[in-house]
C-alpha positions, 0 to 999 in steps of 0.5 A: 428562302426562295423555293427551288425552281420546278425541274423540267423534263423532256415531256414537260419541255415539249408541253411548254413548247406547245403552250406555257399555260398547258405546262403550268397546269401539268406541273401544278395540277399533276392529278387534274382529271384531264391528264388521265389517259383515254383507253386509246392513249393507254393503248398507244403508250403500251404499244410504244413501249413494245416498240422501244423494247424491239428497238433495243434488239436492233442496237445490241449489246447495251444495258437497260437502266431499269428503275421505276419511272419516278426515281429520276436521280437514281436513274441519272446515277445508274447511267453515270455508272454504266457510262464508266463501264464502256458499254456499246449502248445504254437503253433508257439512259437518264441525264440532268442538266439545266434543272431539266431531266431527259431520258434517252431511248438508246444511247449508242457509243460512237467513234468520237462520242455518242449518238442519241437515238429517239425511238418513235412508234410512228411510220415516219418522221414527223416535225414534232419529233425534232424538238424531242431529240434537240432537248436531249442533245442540249441536256446531254452536252451540258451534262458533259457528254460528247454527243456527235450524232442524233437519229430518229428511229421509226417503224418502217412501213415497208416492213412485212411480217414475218421478216422483221429485220427491216422493222425500223428506219434510222434517220440522221437528224444531226444537222436539223438538231444542231440548227434547232439547239440555239433556241433551247437555253432561252426556252428552258429558262423561260419555262422555269420562270413562268412555272415560279409565277401565277398561271400565265395568260395565253390566248387560244389559237392554233397551238391548242391543237397543234401538234396535239390536242391540249388536254385542258382545251375545255378550260380555255375555249369558251363554250360555243352556242348551239349551231356555231359557225364552226359546226358547218360541215368540214369548215376550215378553222380559219374560215370559221374565225373569218365568219365570226369576225364578220358578225356571224357567230351562229348558223342562224346569223348567216345571211341569205346571199352568202356563197355556200357549198351545196352541203352547207346550203342544206345545213343552213336551211335545216338549222334556220328552219328547224326542219329536216331537209330531204332532197327530191334526188333521194328517191333515185339515190335509194334505187341502188339498194336492191334486195336481198341485201346484207348489211356489213360492218367490220371492227379492226385492230392496229398493231405497231409490231405486226404479228401475222403474215404479210402485215405491216406496222399499224396496218388495220386488220379486220378481226370481227364482223356483224351482218344483218342479212335479208332472208325469206321471212325477215332479217337474220343476224350473223356475227364472228369475233376473233378470240386468240392471238392467231391470225383470224383472217382466214377463218373470218373470210370463210365465215364472211363468204358463207354469210353474204352468198345470197345477197345481191348487194351489201350495204356499208357505212363509209364503204371504203373502210369495208373495201380495205378490210376485204382486201386484207382478207383476200391477202390472207385467204387467197383460196377465197380471192374470187368470192371476196372480190365479188363481195367487194364489188357488191358493196354499196355505201349508205353514208354519201346517200345521207350526206348528198340528200338529207340534213337534219338540224341534229347532225351537228355538222357531221355525217358519222353514223353516231350523228345521223342515227339518233337524229333520223331514228329517235330512240336508237343510239349507242348510249346503252352499250358498254362499248360505244365507239370504234377506238374503244372497240379497237382497244378492247378487241386487242385486249380480248385477243392478246390478254383474254386467256389470262382473264377470269372467265366471267370478265372475258365473256362480258368483254366478248359480249360488249364487243359483239353488241357494239358491232351488231349495233352498227349493222342494225343502225344501217338497217333502220337508217335505210328503212327511215330513208325509204319512208322519207321518199314515201312521205315525199311521194304522198305530197304530190 
């Protein structure tokens, strides 16, 4: 007997739209290590669930199909029963048709049928949201339901806490969905046929990263040689492919007469000679860093559903800082971290103003981020507006100093502090820390603030310490980078 075709789901269908090979692996290797969500993805899933729960409150009177995620057929049956009761709405309604399951975030009864409402935890409608709504409408109609309207319900960037009455925007996408429906039956059939056969052969290309990074990208993409042309600073993928097609696979291969940007030329010189390039202009660039200095770094949380006055969905809010401050006799380290769910900004602002009081200038790395954080503090602590504005005016950025005047072969085409620090200050990196990047820091800060009270005391203390050490490393990194840059200038002067 032939085996039954693999059933699709909405998420599987969307994966298949991006790449049949990705879908094949998802179905045939569901336990693949690449499918384990990162901390950032887990956080987005959790916040997405919270957004979905809030959305139901904006379409009241419905019933939730509340069964375990894997009980697909039971959820379909429970949805049928709920439909027979004539409810104004059903939340997490499930349907099966064309060997494809779909879950509908909100199914709202309309005058002559139903409205499918797809809820998204983003601040705007995106192109990839449309196929999501389209496959739902297709399956529901094939299952016998009269669907007369399709909507996307997303977060409203104009919403400000505490007034969450306008938290969502509902967009009518019926016309767009109707136009897209024509291709759905053939695509579903093609995906099901493909899944019955061996792993399909799909060439790599733009679809590997659009609309999302494929989790299996490393299986398909060849391992690139060191200093591949795609590592040129901010080079467009198309341009890198053109260079490779012209026979220039690596930066070593690039000819001397190739037209390059200033930064690219510096990068090529450093890579081809194997030596760091330091421009004479570095001396003048460092003149702006006048003592006494403070070195400042913020960490933020970003909440889909805002919780503090004046906040909008997904707005980055500062909840932690580290500062190394030059005092008579040496550097003094200061730090502050939020530890509960209350709005931390007023207390953080007070601590920041006190710490930065004696600094002539305040060093940041990618200072536009720190500037935005200070603006958020000014909104929350208007009594400190003048002091915070002074801090904002005194910010000086270390990142463009490196980007415009220095290139080390080990930068690898980037100028983030994670790349420049180990190259310029050997032996100092983030590798020894429990928290090693900003995305994990954001997720763990949210855990500390909103779940810390339920944690065992030891776990909570360890998490707090890990976050403090990560933020401290950022400001210590700036101290050592500036020290190294000043040393490079001194080395230059000794040459003349």
